[in-house]
N, C-alpha and C positions, 0 to 999 in steps of 0.2 A: 298377763293377757297376751294375745297372740303376737308372735315374733315372725314377721314376714320371712326372715332369713333361715329360722330354725324349724318351722312348722307350724302347728296350730296348739292352742291350750284352751280348754273347755271348762268353764267354771259350772258348779252345781246350780240347777236352775230348771224350771218347767220346759219340757221339749229338748233339752239340751243332751240327755242321756242317749237318746236314740240317735241324733246326729253325730255325736261323739263315738258312739259304739258302731255306727256305719262306717266311719273312717278307720277306726281300730280293726274292724274286719276286714276291709280291704287291705290293711299293711299286714295282718296276720296271713291272709291268702298269699300275699306276695313272698313270705318268708320260707325258708326251707329248713332252718335250724334255729328254734327260738329257745332261749334260756329264760326260765321266769324266775324272778328274784322275789321272795316274799317277805314281808315284815309283819309286825304285830297287827297292822290295820286290816289284813285280809281276815284275821281272826276274831276281830271285835264284833262282827255280824253274827259269831257264834256265841257271843256272851263271854268271851274272855277279855278282860281288861288288858290295855296296853301297859307298858313299863313306866312311862315318864309323865303322862298328862295328869291333870287333876284327877284323883280317884283311881289312878294306875296303881299297879303293884308297888312301886317304889315310894308312893305318898302314903301307902298304909303301913309299911313295914321296911326297916332297913335291911340292905341285902347283907348276907353272911359271906365274908370273903373266904375265899379259899384256904389261905393260910390260917385263918381263925378255925374253919372246920377240921383242918388236919391237927391243930395244935390244942384246941380246947373241947373237952368232953361235954362241957355245958352248952357250946355252940353247936356240937354235933347233935346233942339231944333237942335243942331248939330247932335244928334245920329238919331232923325227922317229924318232929311234932307239927312243923308247918306241912310236911309232905301228906301226913295221914289224917290231919284235919281239914286238908283242902283249902288252907289259908290264901295260897298263891292263886288258885283257880286255874292253873294251866292245864289240866286234864280233866277228863269226864264230860267234855262237851261233843257235840256232833259237827260234822263239817257243814259248811254252808254253800251257797250257790257259787261263791267264788272259788272255793277248793274243788267243787265237781267240775267247774268249767276248766280249771287247769288240769284236772285228770282227763278230761276229754279232749283237750289239746294235746296232751302227751300221747292219749291213745291213737290220736289221728296220724301220729308220726312227724307232726310238724315241729315238736318240741322234744328236745333230748333229755333235759333235766329240769329240776326245780332246786335252787340254792335258797335256802331258807334260814331266817335269822329266829325262826319260832322254834319253841321246844315242846309243842302241844300234840304232836303226831297226827295233826288233822289231815296232812297230805296224804299218808299212809292209809288213813281211815276212808279216805274218800276214793281210794282205788289206785293210787300210784306205788309202784313197787319200791321196796326199800332202796334198791339199787338206783333208782332215779331220783332219790330225794337226798341233797347233800345238805346235811346239818351243820351249820357253821358253829352254832351254840349248843348243840347236843339235843337230848331228848329226855322229857321229864316223865314220860310214862313207864320207865324202868330204871334200874340202878346198875353201877359197875364197880367192880373192885379197883380201888386205886393202885394196887400193886400188880395182880395178874390180869386185869381187864376182864375177868369173867362177868358175864351178865347175869343178874339176879332180878327175878320179877317182883313186882311191888307186892303182888297177892302172897308170895312166899315170905317176905319180910314183915307184913303187917303183924300177924301174931307174935312175932319175935319182940317188936316195940310196943305193940298196944296192949298185948295180953300180959307179956312178961317183963315189960319195963327195960328191955336189954337193947342196947344201941347195936344194930346190926353189924356184923363183920362177915368176911368172905367165907363161904362154905368150903372153899378148896384151900386157901392159903392163910386164912385168919386176918388178911389185911382189911383196912378200913374201907368201908363200902359208902358209896354217895350216889345219888342220883345222877343219871347220865347227862347232867347239863354242865355248861361250861360257867363256872362261878366267877365274879369279880376276882382278878388276881391270878386266875388259873389260865395256863397257856392255851392258846387257840388250837384245835386238833389239827395236826399236820396233814393228816389224809384227806379230809374234806377240804382243806384250803387249797391242796394242791389239786383237787378235781374241779374246784370251782374256777380256779385259774385257767385250767385246761379248757373247760366249757365256755368260759368268757371269751378266750381267745378264738374258738371255732365258730361261734355263733353268728348268725347275721341279723338277728334281732334279740335285743335285751329287754325284757318285759319286766319292770318294777310294778308289783302289786303291794300297797299298803306299807311301804317303808317311808321312815322320814329321812332317810339317807343322811344321817348325822353319826352313826356309829362306824368307827373305822376299827379293823381294816376293811370290814365288809362293804362299806360305802364306796371304796376304790374300785371294785368290780364293774360298776356301770360305767365308770368314766374309762376303765380300760378297753371295754367292749366299744364305746363310741370312738376312741382313739384307734382301734383296730378296723374300723369302717362299719361297725354293726349300727342299724338304727336302734335309737333308744326311745323307749315309750314308758312314761310313768303314769300309772292310775293310783291316785292317793287323794284322801279327802282335803289335805292341807298342802299348802306349796312346800317343796323341798328346795334345798341348796343347788340342785342338778337341774331344775326346771329349765334354767335358760340354755343349756346345752341339749336338751332332749328334742327329738323331732316330733313328738306329739306328748301333750300333757292333759290328764283329764282328771280334775278335781271333782270326784263324786264317789258314790258307794260303789265298791269292787264287785259285790255279788250281781246286782241288776246289769252293770255295765258290761261285765265279762259275759254273762249269761246271754244278753243281746247280741254281744259281738260274735260268739261262737255259734249261734243259732242254726245258721245255715252253712257253717263250716264243713267242707268235705275233706 
């Protein structure tokens, strides 16, 4: 509920979306360098299940740890079966109003980048350039060699695995190829982490959209932004551990809220 010292919190309910969106719109207009931080909640409106809730990805299948993928041919085969069967459901969906609102915010020049925990490529599909999307957990829409880092398109690998039954290897060096996601037990990508740190330090607003803010080290970024003097805004259906330090908290759907907030944004 609202905290007089920290700002306002809005719960889901009739008439609340417009009021919350108006306040958010005012804060967006006052900001000059907004970092958008997105989690699974922005993509659920596109039909992509989140990770941890009932019915989410990890309630339906156990994750394959990085070391398992590297050391076990059987686990690699299982991983590629999931990729080409669409079992995880991370790719093949369309951006929603939340993604398009973020793209418009970036096109306006008010936002410098999107830091995302998602692997679904929907920010790029909504029109945000690859250079402005900082992917902390990688991308499920293509694969990379674990040895030489060469990118491989899934359409190129599909006949290798589906038609010939062969586990994909790098066409350049013969190394193991894996989807470009960061698996459990795999080291976080150094480049994106450094960029996320830099953007967090420079922003005057840190806008969280659809993240539970419980997964570290990613959840440290909004705390650092707040400590650096940036305004912290959280839009998420459920409460998060950082609601109490945020300047504005909106517990509602991201697409309608963001679409209303940027409607008249110049």
